[in-house]
Structure formats: C-alpha cells, structure tokens
N, CA, C and O atoms as a GROMACS GRO file, in nm:
protein
  180
    1LEU      N    1  -1.700  -5.342   1.318
    1LEU     CA    2  -1.674  -5.403   1.189
    1LEU      C    3  -1.766  -5.341   1.083
    1LEU      O    4  -1.888  -5.349   1.096
    2PRO      N    5  -1.710  -5.281   0.980
    2PRO     CA    6  -1.795  -5.220   0.878
    2PRO      C    7  -1.853  -5.324   0.782
    2PRO      O    8  -1.786  -5.420   0.743
    3VAL      N    9  -1.976  -5.302   0.747
    3VAL     CA   10  -2.045  -5.388   0.650
    3VAL      C   11  -2.087  -5.299   0.534
    3VAL      O   12  -2.147  -5.193   0.554
    4THR      N   13  -2.055  -5.341   0.411
    4THR     CA   14  -2.095  -5.262   0.294
    4THR      C   15  -2.204  -5.336   0.219
    4THR      O   16  -2.204  -5.459   0.209
    5GLY      N   17  -2.297  -5.259   0.167
    5GLY     CA   18  -2.408  -5.318   0.093
    5GLY      C   19  -2.461  -5.222  -0.010
    5GLY      O   20  -2.424  -5.105  -0.013
    6LYS      N   21  -2.550  -5.274  -0.096
    6LYS     CA   22  -2.608  -5.192  -0.201
    6LYS      C   23  -2.758  -5.220  -0.206
    6LYS      O   24  -2.801  -5.335  -0.202
    7VAL      N   25  -2.837  -5.113  -0.215
    7VAL     CA   26  -2.982  -5.127  -0.224
    7VAL      C   27  -3.017  -5.161  -0.369
    7VAL      O   28  -2.987  -5.085  -0.461
    8LEU      N   29  -3.083  -5.277  -0.388
    8LEU     CA   30  -3.118  -5.320  -0.522
    8LEU      C   31  -3.254  -5.265  -0.566
    8LEU      O   32  -3.268  -5.216  -0.678
    9GLU      N   33  -3.352  -5.272  -0.477
    9GLU     CA   34  -3.484  -5.219  -0.511
    9GLU      C   35  -3.561  -5.186  -0.384
    9GLU      O   36  -3.536  -5.242  -0.277
   10VAL      N   37  -3.653  -5.093  -0.398
   10VAL     CA   38  -3.742  -5.054  -0.289
   10VAL      C   39  -3.884  -5.073  -0.338
   10VAL      O   40  -3.923  -5.017  -0.441
   11LYS      N   41  -3.962  -5.153  -0.265
   11LYS     CA   42  -4.099  -5.184  -0.304
   11LYS      C   43  -4.192  -5.156  -0.187
   11LYS      O   44  -4.150  -5.132  -0.074
   12LYS      N   45  -4.321  -5.160  -0.218
   12LYS     CA   46  -4.422  -5.151  -0.114
   12LYS      C   47  -4.484  -5.288  -0.094
   12LYS      O   48  -4.502  -5.365  -0.189
   13ASP      N   49  -4.516  -5.319   0.031
   13ASP     CA   50  -4.576  -5.446   0.067
   13ASP      C   51  -4.725  -5.443   0.034
   13ASP      O   52  -4.776  -5.342  -0.014
   14LYS      N   53  -4.795  -5.553   0.060
   14LYS     CA   54  -4.939  -5.558   0.041
   14LYS      C   55  -5.009  -5.462   0.136
   14LYS      O   56  -4.960  -5.435   0.246
   15LYS      N   57  -5.123  -5.412   0.093
   15LYS     CA   58  -5.196  -5.317   0.175
   15LYS      C   59  -5.268  -5.390   0.289
   15LYS      O   60  -5.329  -5.494   0.268
   16ILE      N   61  -5.258  -5.333   0.409
   16ILE     CA   62  -5.335  -5.384   0.522
   16ILE      C   63  -5.437  -5.277   0.560
   16ILE      O   64  -5.413  -5.158   0.539
   17ILE      N   65  -5.548  -5.320   0.614
   17ILE     CA   66  -5.655  -5.229   0.653
   17ILE      C   67  -5.652  -5.212   0.804
   17ILE      O   68  -5.658  -5.310   0.879
   18VAL      N   69  -5.642  -5.087   0.848
   18VAL     CA   70  -5.646  -5.054   0.991
   18VAL      C   71  -5.790  -5.012   1.019
   18VAL      O   72  -5.840  -4.919   0.957
   19PHE      N   73  -5.856  -5.081   1.112
   19PHE     CA   74  -5.997  -5.057   1.140
   19PHE      C   75  -6.014  -5.026   1.287
   19PHE      O   76  -5.974  -5.104   1.374
   20LYS      N   77  -6.074  -4.910   1.316
   20LYS     CA   78  -6.102  -4.872   1.454
   20LYS      C   79  -6.252  -4.864   1.472
   20LYS      O   80  -6.324  -4.820   1.383
   21MET      N   81  -6.299  -4.908   1.588
   21MET     CA   82  -6.442  -4.910   1.616
   21MET      C   83  -6.465  -4.897   1.765
   21MET      O   84  -6.392  -4.954   1.845
   22LYS      N   85  -6.568  -4.820   1.801
   22LYS     CA   86  -6.609  -4.813   1.940
   22LYS      C   87  -6.748  -4.875   1.949
   22LYS      O   88  -6.840  -4.835   1.878
   23ALA      N   89  -6.761  -4.972   2.036
   23ALA     CA   90  -6.886  -5.046   2.049
   23ALA      C   91  -6.997  -4.954   2.100
   23ALA      O   92  -6.975  -4.870   2.188
   24LYS      N   93  -7.116  -4.970   2.044
   24LYS     CA   94  -7.238  -4.898   2.084
   24LYS      C   95  -7.231  -4.747   2.061
   24LYS      O   96  -7.312  -4.674   2.117
   25LYS      N   97  -7.137  -4.698   1.980
   25LYS     CA   98  -7.121  -4.554   1.963
   25LYS      C   99  -7.130  -4.506   1.818
   25LYS      O  100  -7.117  -4.386   1.794
   26ARG      N  101  -7.151  -4.595   1.721
   26ARG     CA  102  -7.155  -4.560   1.579
   26ARG      C  103  -7.025  -4.500   1.529
   26ARG      O  104  -7.025  -4.421   1.435
   27TYR      N  105  -6.913  -4.534   1.590
   27TYR     CA  106  -6.784  -4.481   1.548
   27TYR      C  107  -6.707  -4.591   1.477
   27TYR      O  108  -6.675  -4.694   1.536
   28ARG      N  109  -6.678  -4.569   1.349
   28ARG     CA  110  -6.598  -4.662   1.271
   28ARG      C  111  -6.504  -4.582   1.183
   28ARG      O  112  -6.542  -4.482   1.124
   29LYS      N  113  -6.380  -4.627   1.176
   29LYS     CA  114  -6.280  -4.557   1.097
   29LYS      C  115  -6.190  -4.660   1.030
   29LYS      O  116  -6.139  -4.749   1.097
   30THR      N  117  -6.171  -4.648   0.899
   30THR     CA  118  -6.082  -4.738   0.827
   30THR      C  119  -5.969  -4.657   0.766
   30THR      O  120  -5.987  -4.542   0.726
   31GLN      N  121  -5.854  -4.719   0.760
   31GLN     CA  122  -5.737  -4.654   0.702
   31GLN      C  123  -5.649  -4.762   0.642
   31GLN      O  124  -5.635  -4.870   0.699
   32GLY      N  125  -5.592  -4.735   0.526
   32GLY     CA  126  -5.502  -4.830   0.462
   32GLY      C  127  -5.357  -4.795   0.491
   32GLY      O  128  -5.324  -4.679   0.516
   33HIS      N  129  -5.271  -4.897   0.489
   33HIS     CA  130  -5.129  -4.875   0.515
   33HIS      C  131  -5.047  -4.972   0.432
   33HIS      O  132  -5.080  -5.091   0.424
   34ARG      N  133  -4.940  -4.921   0.369
   34ARG     CA  134  -4.847  -5.006   0.294
   34ARG      C  135  -4.706  -4.980   0.344
   34ARG      O  136  -4.654  -4.869   0.333
   35GLN      N  137  -4.645  -5.084   0.399
   35GLN     CA  138  -4.508  -5.075   0.449
   35GLN      C  139  -4.410  -5.086   0.333
   35GLN      O  140  -4.435  -5.159   0.237
   36THR      N  141  -4.299  -5.013   0.341
   36THR     CA  142  -4.197  -5.023   0.236
   36THR      C  143  -4.097  -5.132   0.271
   36THR      O  144  -4.065  -5.157   0.387
   37LYS      N  145  -4.048  -5.197   0.166
   37LYS     CA  146  -3.947  -5.302   0.180
   37LYS      C  147  -3.829  -5.266   0.091
   37LYS      O  148  -3.846  -5.209  -0.017
   38ALA      N  149  -3.709  -5.300   0.136
   38ALA     CA  150  -3.590  -5.276   0.056
   38ALA      C  151  -3.513  -5.407   0.040
   38ALA      O  152  -3.493  -5.480   0.137
   39LYS      N  153  -3.472  -5.436  -0.083
   39LYS     CA  154  -3.388  -5.553  -0.110
   39LYS      C  155  -3.244  -5.505  -0.113
   39LYS      O  156  -3.207  -5.420  -0.195
   40VAL      N  157  -3.162  -5.559  -0.023
   40VAL     CA  158  -3.024  -5.513  -0.005
   40VAL      C  159  -2.929  -5.627  -0.035
   40VAL      O  160  -2.948  -5.740   0.012
   41LEU      N  161  -2.825  -5.598  -0.114
   41LEU     CA  162  -2.720  -5.696  -0.142
   41LEU      C  163  -2.601  -5.663  -0.054
   41LEU      O  164  -2.544  -5.554  -0.063
   42ILE      N  165  -2.563  -5.758   0.033
   42ILE     CA  166  -2.447  -5.740   0.120
   42ILE      C  167  -2.322  -5.774   0.039
   42ILE      O  168  -2.306  -5.887  -0.007
   43GLU      N  169  -2.234  -5.676   0.022
   43GLU     CA  170  -2.115  -5.696  -0.060
   43GLU      C  171  -1.995  -5.745   0.019
   43GLU      O  172  -1.920  -5.830  -0.028
   44LYS      N  173  -1.977  -5.693   0.139
   44LYS     CA  174  -1.858  -5.728   0.216
   44LYS      C  175  -1.892  -5.723   0.365
   44LYS      O  176  -1.955  -5.630   0.414
   45ILE      N  177  -1.847  -5.827   0.435
   45ILE     CA  178  -1.865  -5.833   0.580
   45ILE      C  179  -1.727  -5.826   0.645
   45ILE      O  180  -1.717  -5.830   0.768
   0.00000   0.00000   0.00000
C-alpha cells in the first residue's frame, strides 16, 4: 500500500554530550552530537 507524504521542515534536536573516560588512566574525551528531526505531513494512506 503506497503512502504519500510531504516533508514540512527539517530541524536539529538538542545537543547531547558524549563522554568517554577510562578509570585511572587520565583519558577523557568529550564530543557533541545533534540528531536531525523531520516533520512530515501524511497526505494519503
């Protein structure tokens, strides 16, 4: 069954912080990430 839709907008979500650490080793690494979101209007099912 075909479904038709239209993309209304594409946005980025809030930033999350990815943090890596190794205990007792002085290793710490931070990285930011923002996931994309799309608002879709379903026209026909």
